[in-house]
C-alpha distance (Angstrom), angle and dihedral (degrees) to the residues before:
residue distance angle dihedral
X1 . . .
X2 3.82 . .
X3 3.77 115.6 .
X4 3.83 114.5 -131.1
X5 3.78 132.2 -174.9
X6 3.82 97.0 -168.4
X7 3.83 106.3 9.6
X8 3.80 94.0 172.4
X9 3.83 87.3 62.8
X10 3.80 102.6 30.2
X11 3.80 92.1 50.5
X12 3.82 98.5 35.5
X13 3.78 120.1 139.0
X14 3.81 119.6 -95.8
X15 3.80 88.3 -113.4
X16 3.81 91.6 55.4
X17 3.81 92.8 47.3
X18 3.80 90.7 50.6
X19 3.80 91.0 48.4
X20 3.81 91.1 52.2
X21 3.79 91.6 48.1
X22 3.81 94.0 47.6
X23 3.79 93.3 51.3
X24 3.80 96.3 41.9
X25 3.81 95.2 45.0
X26 3.80 91.2 54.6
X27 3.80 90.9 48.6
X28 3.81 93.1 47.3
X29 3.80 94.0 49.7
X30 3.79 90.4 50.7
X31 3.82 89.7 47.1
X32 3.81 96.2 53.2
X33 3.81 94.4 39.5
X34 3.79 89.6 55.3
X35 3.80 99.1 40.6
X36 3.83 108.2 27.5
X37 3.82 115.8 62.6
X38 3.82 89.9 -171.3
X39 3.81 90.8 60.7
X40 3.79 92.9 41.0
X41 3.80 90.5 55.2
X42 3.81 92.2 49.7
X43 3.79 91.4 50.3
X44 3.79 93.0 46.5
X45 3.80 89.8 51.6
X46 3.82 87.3 59.0
X47 3.80 92.4 43.2
X48 3.81 91.9 -114.4
X49 3.81 128.6 142.2
X50 3.83 128.2 179.8
X51 3.82 88.9 -100.3
X52 3.80 88.4 67.8
X53 3.82 91.1 62.9
X54 3.80 110.9 73.3
X55 3.83 100.8 146.3
X56 3.78 143.2 -9.2
X57 3.80 87.7 -78.2
X58 3.81 86.1 73.7
X59 3.79 94.6 50.7
X60 3.81 92.8 99.8
X61 3.82 89.6 64.6
X62 3.80 92.4 66.9
X63 3.80 122.7 90.6
X64 3.79 122.3 -107.2
X65 3.79 122.9 -110.9
X66 3.81 120.9 -146.7
X67 3.78 135.9 -171.7
X68 3.80 87.6 -100.1
X69 3.81 89.0 61.7
X70 3.79 88.9 53.4
X71 3.78 90.6 51.2
X72 3.80 92.2 46.1
X73 3.81 90.7 51.0
X74 3.84 93.8 45.4
X75 2.97 125.9 170.2
X76 3.82 110.1 3.0
X77 3.81 104.6 -4.4
X78 3.84 95.9 105.1
X79 3.80 97.3 37.8
X80 3.81 108.4 126.9
X81 3.82 100.2 -172.1
X82 3.81 134.1 49.0
X83 3.79 110.3 -80.2
X84 3.80 91.1 -121.5
X85 3.82 88.7 63.8
X86 3.82 91.0 59.5
X87 3.79 120.2 91.5
X88 3.80 103.1 179.2
X89 3.80 145.8 27.6
X90 3.80 125.0 -155.3
X91 3.79 126.2 -177.3
X92 3.79 140.2 -162.0
X93 3.77 121.8 -101.2
X94 3.80 92.3 -123.7
X95 3.80 117.7 131.5
X96 3.80 102.8 -163.3
X97 3.77 129.5 73.6
X98 3.76 123.0 -10.3
X99 3.75 114.1 -19.2
X100 3.77 120.1 -118.2
X101 3.80 110.4 -115.7
X102 3.81 121.5 -164.4
X103 3.80 125.3 -164.6
X104 3.81 128.7 -147.4
X105 3.77 135.5 -164.3
X106 3.80 117.2 -155.3
X107 3.81 86.8 -101.4
X108 3.83 89.6 56.3
X109 3.79 92.3 50.0
X110 3.82 92.3 48.5
X111 3.81 91.5 53.5
X112 3.81 92.7 44.2
X113 3.79 91.0 52.2
X114 3.82 89.5 49.0
X115 3.81 88.4 56.7
X116 3.81 91.2 50.7
X117 3.81 90.4 47.0
X118 3.81 88.7 55.6
X119 3.81 89.1 53.6
X120 3.80 93.0 50.0
X121 3.79 93.1 49.1
X122 3.81 91.2 45.4
X123 3.81 85.7 58.5
X124 3.79 89.3 54.5
X125 3.79 97.5 -93.2
X126 3.82 122.0 157.1
X127 3.79 137.0 164.8
X128 3.82 86.7 -87.6
X129 3.81 91.8 66.4
X130 3.80 132.7 95.2
X131 3.80 107.9 -136.4
X132 3.80 112.3 -155.3
X133 3.83 108.4 -158.8
X134 3.79 114.4 -166.9
X135 3.75 97.9 158.5
X136 3.79 109.2 117.8
X137 3.79 118.3 -87.4
X138 3.80 127.2 -151.4
X139 3.81 117.1 56.5
X140 3.82 92.6 -8.0
X141 3.81 110.3 92.4
X142 3.81 98.0 -143.1
X143 3.80 99.2 81.7
X144 3.81 99.3 39.4
X145 3.83 92.7 45.0
X146 3.80 98.6 52.1
X147 3.81 90.7 37.2
X148 3.80 90.8 57.3
X149 3.78 92.6 42.6
X150 3.79 90.7 52.6
X151 3.80 90.4 52.0
X152 3.81 90.2 51.4
X153 3.80 90.5 53.4
X154 3.80 89.3 48.1
X155 3.81 95.3 -121.3
X156 3.78 123.2 149.1
X157 3.81 101.8 -100.3
X158 3.81 126.5 -149.1
X159 3.83 106.9 -162.7
X160 3.81 93.0 -160.8
X161 3.83 98.3 152.3
X162 3.82 117.0 -162.1
X163 3.77 129.2 -51.0
X164 3.81 136.6 35.4
X165 3.77 95.5 83.4
X166 3.83 93.6 -171.8
X167 3.80 90.0 59.5
X168 3.81 91.6 44.5
X169 3.79 91.3 56.4
X170 3.81 93.3 42.6
X171 3.81 92.7 53.7
X172 3.80 90.6 42.5
X173 3.80 89.5 57.0
X174 3.81 99.3 36.7
X175 3.82 98.2 43.9
X176 3.80 98.5 34.9
X177 3.81 99.8 -121.3
X178 3.80 109.8 -157.0
X179 3.83 103.7 179.5
X180 3.81 121.7 42.3
X181 3.81 120.4 -157.3
X182 3.82 118.2 -169.5
X183 3.79 144.1 100.4
X184 3.81 114.6 -57.8
X185 3.81 91.5 -119.8
X186 3.81 90.5 56.1
X187 3.80 90.6 44.8
X188 3.81 87.8 54.9
X189 3.81 89.9 50.0
X190 3.81 92.1 48.5
X191 3.81 90.2 48.4
X192 3.78 90.7 50.5
X193 3.82 91.6 48.2
X194 3.82 93.2 47.3
X195 3.80 91.4 50.3
X196 3.79 91.9 48.1
X197 3.80 89.8 54.6
X198 3.79 93.1 45.7
X199 3.80 91.7 -123.6
X200 3.80 100.1 132.1
X201 3.82 91.3 111.8
X202 3.82 91.3 54.3
X203 3.79 94.2 53.4
X204 3.82 115.8 93.2
X205 3.81 97.9 -172.7
X206 3.79 116.7 141.1
X207 3.80 101.4 172.8
X208 3.77 143.3 15.2
X209 3.81 129.7 -153.4
X210 3.77 107.8 -155.2
X211 3.80 130.4 178.8
X212 3.84 147.1 118.9
X213 3.81 92.7 96.0
X214 3.78 140.0 44.8
X215 3.80 119.2 -87.0
X216 3.76 134.8 170.2
X217 3.79 133.9 -126.4
X218 3.80 88.0 -111.3
X219 3.80 90.0 57.0
X220 3.82 89.5 47.9
X221 3.80 91.7 54.2
X222 3.80 91.8 47.1
X223 3.83 92.5 52.7
X224 3.81 92.0 44.2
X225 3.80 92.2 51.0
X226 3.80 94.6 48.6
X227 3.81 97.4 43.3
X228 3.83 97.1 32.9
X229 3.80 91.4 -128.6
X230 3.77 141.2 118.5
X231 3.81 109.4 -108.9
X232 3.82 118.5 -145.1
X233 3.79 127.6 -164.7
X234 3.80 122.0 -131.7
X235 3.79 127.1 -172.6
X236 3.76 134.7 -161.6
X237 3.77 146.9 132.9
X238 3.78 129.9 -138.6
X239 3.80 87.8 -132.8
X240 3.82 91.3 60.2
X241 3.83 98.4 34.9
X242 3.79 109.9 -72.9
X243 3.82 133.3 -94.1
X244 3.77 114.8 -4.5
X245 3.79 99.6 56.3
X246 3.80 83.0 117.7
X247 3.80 136.7 -5.2
X248 3.78 143.1 -179.6
X249 3.78 125.1 -102.4
X250 3.80 125.5 -155.0
X251 3.82 90.6 -79.8
X252 3.83 89.8 66.0
X253 3.80 92.4 -157.8
X254 3.78 95.8 125.8
X255 3.79 138.7 -37.4
X256 3.80 120.5 -76.1
X257 3.81 110.7 -128.1
X258 3.80 114.5 -139.9
X259 3.79 93.2 -118.9
X260 3.78 95.3 -179.3
X261 3.82 86.2 69.2
X262 3.82 104.8 26.1
X263 3.79 135.7 38.8
X264 3.79 112.5 -149.6
X265 3.80 127.8 -154.6
X266 3.78 132.5 174.4
X267 3.79 115.5 -146.0
X268 3.77 139.1 -177.6
X269 3.82 100.0 -99.7
X270 3.78 91.6 -143.3
X271 3.81 102.0 45.8
X272 3.83 103.2 21.9
X273 3.81 90.0 -127.8
X274 3.82 113.9 152.8
X275 3.81 110.3 -115.9
X276 3.83 127.0 -148.0
X277 3.80 126.4 -113.2
X278 3.77 113.2 -68.4
X279 3.80 96.8 29.4
X280 3.78 120.7 112.8
X281 3.78 117.5 -122.3
X282 3.78 146.7 118.8
X283 3.79 117.6 -46.5
X284 3.82 116.8 -124.0
X285 3.82 125.0 -171.7
X286 3.78 134.1 -162.3
X287 3.81 118.6 -165.4
X288 3.82 111.7 -140.8
X289 3.81 104.4 174.3
X290 3.80 105.0 39.0
X291 3.78 119.0 110.0
X292 3.80 107.0 -171.2
X293 3.80 103.9 35.4
X294 3.81 113.1 14.3
X295 3.80 113.5 169.2
X296 3.78 121.3 -157.1
X297 3.80 120.0 -150.8
X298 3.79 93.9 -13.0
X299 3.80 112.0 -172.2
X300 3.79 106.3 -134.8
X301 3.84 94.4 -174.3
X302 3.82 87.4 -137.6
X303 3.80 114.8 131.2
X304 3.81 116.3 -138.2
X305 3.82 147.1 128.8
X306 3.84 127.9 -110.2
X307 3.80 123.9 -142.6
X308 3.81 133.2 -173.9
X309 3.81 93.3 -171.9
X310 3.79 114.3 138.5
X311 3.80 112.5 -91.3
X312 3.82 121.1 -142.8
X313 3.81 89.7 -135.5
X314 3.82 90.0 69.4
X315 3.81 96.0 -119.7
X316 3.77 112.0 134.5
X317 3.80 101.3 -163.3
X318 3.79 116.8 113.9
X319 3.78 117.1 -94.1
X320 3.79 129.1 -134.8
X321 3.76 124.9 -158.3
X322 3.76 121.5 -119.9
X323 3.84 105.8 -80.8
X324 3.80 108.5 -86.8
X325 3.78 94.4 -155.6
X326 3.76 135.2 -59.8
X327 3.75 133.0 -77.0
X328 3.79 92.4 -138.7
X329 3.79 108.7 36.0
X330 3.77 102.0 35.1
X331 3.76 109.7 123.0
X332 3.78 119.1 -109.4
X333 3.79 106.0 -159.7
X334 3.79 118.9 177.6
X335 3.80 87.6 -17.0
X336 3.81 93.7 -53.8
X337 3.82 124.4 117.8
X338 3.80 108.6 -122.7
X339 3.81 125.1 -173.1
X340 3.82 120.9 -166.9
X341 3.81 88.8 -133.9
X342 3.82 89.4 65.9
X343 3.79 90.6 56.3
X344 3.81 92.0 44.8
X345 3.80 91.0 53.2
X346 3.81 91.4 54.5
X347 3.81 91.8 49.4
X348 3.80 98.5 46.0
X349 3.80 92.9 44.9
X350 3.81 87.0 59.7
X351 3.78 97.2 48.9
X352 3.80 100.2 -99.0
X353 3.82 119.4 139.7
X354 3.81 119.3 -107.6
X355 3.79 91.4 -103.3
X356 3.77 111.8 109.5
X357 3.78 141.1 125.0
X358 3.78 131.2 -147.2
X359 3.79 117.6 -147.3
X360 3.80 120.4 -170.2
X361 3.78 120.0 -171.1
X362 3.78 139.0 156.1
X363 3.79 126.8 -119.9
X364 3.80 124.0 178.3
X365 3.82 89.7 -9.5
X366 3.81 91.1 -56.2
X367 3.81 127.2 112.8
X368 3.79 117.5 -115.0
X369 3.80 121.1 -158.6
X370 3.80 118.1 -161.3
X371 3.81 126.5 178.4
X372 3.81 120.7 -163.5
X373 3.80 110.3 -157.9
X374 3.78 125.1 -170.1
X375 3.79 116.5 -135.0
X376 3.77 126.5 -140.5
X377 3.84 115.8 -114.9
X378 3.81 89.1 -103.3
X379 3.80 91.9 55.3
X380 3.78 92.1 44.7
X381 3.80 91.6 59.2
X382 3.81 91.7 59.4
X383 3.79 122.8 105.6
X384 3.80 119.3 -90.4
X385 3.79 90.6 -107.7
X386 3.81 89.6 56.6
X387 3.81 91.4 50.8
X388 3.81 89.7 51.3
X389 3.79 89.9 50.5
X390 3.81 90.5 50.8
X391 3.81 90.8 50.7
X392 3.80 91.1 51.5
X393 3.81 90.8 49.1
X394 3.82 90.3 53.4
X395 3.79 92.2 45.8
X396 3.80 89.9 55.3
X397 3.81 93.1 44.5
X398 3.80 92.9 49.6
X399 3.79 91.4 48.0
X400 3.81 89.5 52.6
X401 3.83 90.4 49.9
X402 3.81 100.0 40.2
X403 3.78 103.5 26.2
X404 3.80 92.2 -129.6
X405 3.79 136.7 82.8
X406 3.80 119.7 -97.4
X407 3.78 127.9 -173.2
X408 3.80 109.2 -126.5
X409 3.79 123.2 -157.8
X410 3.78 119.5 -175.2
X411 3.80 110.6 -149.9
X412 3.79 134.5 -168.5
X413 3.82 122.3 -83.4
X414 3.83 114.0 -82.9
X415 3.83 91.1 16.3
X416 3.81 95.7 117.3
X417 3.79 111.8 69.5
X418 3.80 113.5 -106.6
X419 3.79 118.3 -127.8
X420 3.78 127.6 -134.4
X421 3.80 90.3 -173.2
X422 3.78 129.9 20.4
X423 3.79 111.0 -12.7
X424 3.82 117.0 -119.6
X425 3.78 99.3 -130.2
X426 3.80 101.8 159.6
X427 3.79 132.2 50.3
X428 3.79 111.1 -176.7
X429 3.79 107.7 -168.8
X430 3.79 93.3 176.7
X431 3.79 89.3 87.6
X432 3.80 88.9 64.8
X433 3.79 94.8 63.7
């Protein structure tokens, strides 16, 4: 039987969801127009007033917001409530330019934790579980979000944060962790470490909730096989709230968006035109229940597809696919769009671990694409001629996938630095020239 946290909401009729969104969108637009001069100026530039927004059918009239707007308005320019009503700040993990800072009232935190509780229960979580949270805490939203969601479910919560892998595994064994919450790259590292120590039989995990970075279906299967779990995707952005904006159910055919809190659109990233269900484009979110920091038509830059097809789990909220890349940080190499996930698929389908690095540089005014790939110990013991043959095989496979030539270098096991947070997959040196 499906496991629900708020079935009356998660399984609401389409008519009820639309009614909630209509009412809450109108209220949110009035709220920001009255309290946020930055928003009011954007709307006035488009000749829009709150009276022009009567339902979600009018959403397309409103201006977009981008991360640059958040940086321009830093720190308080998009705050929609008095500062004394706010109880928390979270921030993005970005390292360049002005950081994006998001504000929360207690009401905002309660609703965010409800969303994370839905994700945990969709992964089979109950108050009988031990939820092992090794997302980072502090300004990063991963740890606080899943921590609060676990409390809402009533699970025993281990607020491990990231790092100290020996301690992670010790607590996992000693305390019987059943649900693991972290980035997929760290889950892969934990799985690798557990297998190396021969501790699979001492691990009681049944599920993992992984997000905060892109990962492929091949990587999912690899983690599931090594940890003997079912791995669930979770999606979120600090700008919108944090993890729990959407999450996978047991069907694993997309992530249900919490539509009582967020309105999702997919647009053509070049024209801004709203696209119908089933078409790939840039994901845009509008917050309709947040008090302190509601964003309207926020361009996530994530590329995905929306679907309202009936889900066997019984949830009625729209589903989004796993992000297929980004409209802003995809690599353009020799005029070709390249996504790291394409390279990862080639590697994992051929038995390589999910430890690789993409280096893009420019020589003599021409782009150069190099992929460092870590070998397994078994591969590393092969003769040099065998390694060369493996490199050539990958070069051919990547050319078939990408349409361009990439230099492939197979490196020794453990050569590429492991990540306890978001993995650094791409180094683009062209920006240095």
